[in-house]
C-alpha positions in Angstrom: 13.7 -67.7 18.2 15.3 -71.2 17.9 13.7 -73.1 15.0 13.5 -76.8 15.3 10.8 -79.4 14.9 7.5 -79.0 13.2 4.7 -76.5 13.5 1.0 -77.0 13.1 -0.3 -74.9 10.1 -3.8 -76.3 9.4 -6.3 -79.0 9.4 -8.0 -80.9 6.4 -11.7 -80.2 6.8 -13.0 -81.7 3.5 -12.3 -83.2 0.1 -12.7 -81.1 -3.0 -13.0 -82.3 -6.6 -12.7 -85.8 -8.0 -9.0 -85.4 -8.5 -8.3 -85.3 -4.8 -7.9 -81.7 -3.6 -8.5 -80.8 0.0 -10.3 -78.0 1.8 -7.9 -76.8 4.6 -8.7 -74.6 7.6 -5.3 -72.8 7.7 -3.8 -71.6 11.0 -1.4 -69.3 9.2 -2.2 -66.1 7.4 0.1 -66.4 4.4 -0.6 -68.6 1.5 3.2 -68.7 0.9 3.6 -71.5 3.5 1.8 -73.7 1.0 4.4 -73.2 -1.7 4.4 -75.9 -4.5 7.1 -78.4 -4.1 7.2 -77.9 -0.3 7.0 -81.0 1.9 4.2 -81.2 4.4 3.7 -83.7 7.2 0.2 -85.0 7.6 -0.9 -86.6 10.9 -4.1 -88.5 10.5 -6.8 -88.9 13.2 -5.1 -92.2 14.2 -1.8 -90.5 14.8 0.0 -91.9 11.8 2.2 -89.4 9.9 3.0 -89.3 6.2 4.9 -86.7 4.2 3.4 -85.3 1.0 4.5 -82.8 -1.6 2.4 -79.8 -2.3 1.4 -79.5 -6.0 -0.7 -76.3 -5.7 -2.7 -74.3 -3.2 -5.1 -71.4 -3.6 -7.6 -69.4 -1.5 -11.2 -70.6 -1.6 -14.2 -69.2 0.4 -12.3 -68.6 3.6 -10.3 -71.8 3.4 -7.4 -73.0 1.3 -7.7 -75.6 -1.5 -4.6 -77.8 -1.4 -3.5 -80.5 -3.8 -0.7 -83.1 -3.1 1.2 -84.7 -5.9 0.7 -88.1 -4.2 -3.1 -87.9 -3.8 -4.8 -88.7 -7.2 -8.5 -89.1 -6.4 -11.3 -88.1 -4.1 -11.4 -91.4 -2.3 -7.7 -91.0 -1.2 -8.4 -87.4 -0.2 -11.4 -88.4 2.0 -9.3 -90.7 4.1 -7.3 -87.7 5.3 -10.2 -85.5 6.4 -9.6 -84.4 10.0 -5.8 -84.7 9.6 -3.5 -82.0 10.8 -0.8 -80.4 8.6 2.7 -79.6 9.8 5.8 -78.0 8.2 9.4 -77.8 9.3 9.6 -74.7 11.5 13.0 -73.8 10.0 11.3 -72.6 6.8 9.2 -70.0 8.5 10.4 -66.4 8.1 11.9 -64.5 11.0 9.4 -62.1 12.6 9.9 -58.5 13.6 10.4 -57.8 17.3 7.1 -57.9 19.2 5.5 -60.4 16.7 5.1 -64.1 17.5 3.9 -67.3 15.9 0.8 -68.8 17.6 2.9 -71.8 18.4 5.1 -69.6 20.5 2.2 -68.1 22.5 0.2 -71.3 23.1 1.4 -72.9 26.3 2.7 -69.7 28.0 1.9 -69.2 31.6 -0.1 -66.0 32.2 0.4 -63.7 35.2 -1.3 -60.5 36.2 0.7 -57.3 36.8 0.5 -58.2 40.5 2.3 -61.5 39.8 -0.8 -63.7 40.3 -0.9 -66.8 38.2 -4.0 -66.6 35.9 -3.6 -69.8 33.8 -2.1 -71.1 30.6 -2.7 -70.0 27.0 -4.7 -72.9 25.6 -5.7 -71.5 22.2 -6.0 -68.3 20.2 -9.1 -66.8 18.5 -8.4 -64.6 15.5 -10.9 -61.7 15.5 -9.7 -59.6 12.6 -8.6 -56.6 14.5 -6.6 -58.5 17.1 -6.1 -62.1 18.5 -7.8 -63.2 21.7 -5.8 -65.6 24.0 -7.9 -68.3 25.7 -6.3 -68.6 29.1 -7.4 -71.6 31.2 -6.8 -72.4 34.9 -8.7 -75.6 35.8 -12.4 -74.9 34.9 -11.9 -71.2 34.8 -11.4 -69.6 31.4 -10.4 -66.0 30.7 -10.3 -64.3 27.3 -7.3 -61.9 27.0 -7.3 -59.4 24.1 -3.9 -59.6 22.3 -3.4 -55.8 22.4 -0.4 -53.8 23.6 -2.3 -52.1 26.4 -3.3 -55.5 27.9 -0.4 -57.8 27.0 2.5 -56.0 28.7 5.2 -58.6 28.3 5.9 -61.9 26.5 9.0 -63.7 27.6 9.6 -66.8 25.5 12.6 -67.9 27.4 10.7 -67.9 30.7 7.5 -69.2 28.9 5.4 -66.4 30.4 3.1 -63.6 29.6 2.3 -60.6 31.9 -1.1 -58.9 31.4 -3.0 -55.9 32.7 -6.7 -56.8 32.2 -9.3 -54.1 31.9 -12.0 -53.9 34.7 -14.6 -56.6 34.4 -12.4 -59.3 32.9 
C-alpha cells in the first residue's frame, strides 16, 4: 500500500472538562494512533484546517477523550465540535495480507461474481463480529457483510471488490 496524504481517524463530538478536552468518535480501533506528541490535522465544519499536538488520550465510555496542547479551555474546545481529525497516513502500521484500512475500502466499485456492477462502497458499519459495507448505486443500497465467504476479492490497484452475496440480499 502506498502511503501518502492524510487519513480520517475520527470526529469531535463534544467538549469534556473545563480545561478543553474533547470527546472523539474514533474511526480507528487502536488508541495508539492518538499518541502524545503526535500532530493531528483538524478540519472544522467550515473546511478550515489547523494542526494540533496531542497532549494525551484515553478511552472513555465508548469514545476517546483527547486533549491538545494548544487548547486550554472549554470555550476553545466547543468551537471544534463537529470537526474531523486526520493523521499523516505514513505513520500507520503496515497491515497483514488480507487486512485493509477503511479508507482503502471506501470508494471501491463492487461487482457480483457474474461481473455485474452493484455500486460503490460508501461507508462501513462496524458490528463487532465483522464490518458491513454499505454499497450504493443511485437510490439502491445493499449491505454487504465483510466476511471471507461473501467478499471474494479486493483489488486496490483496480479499485474493485468482487462479492458473492447470500440468497435474499
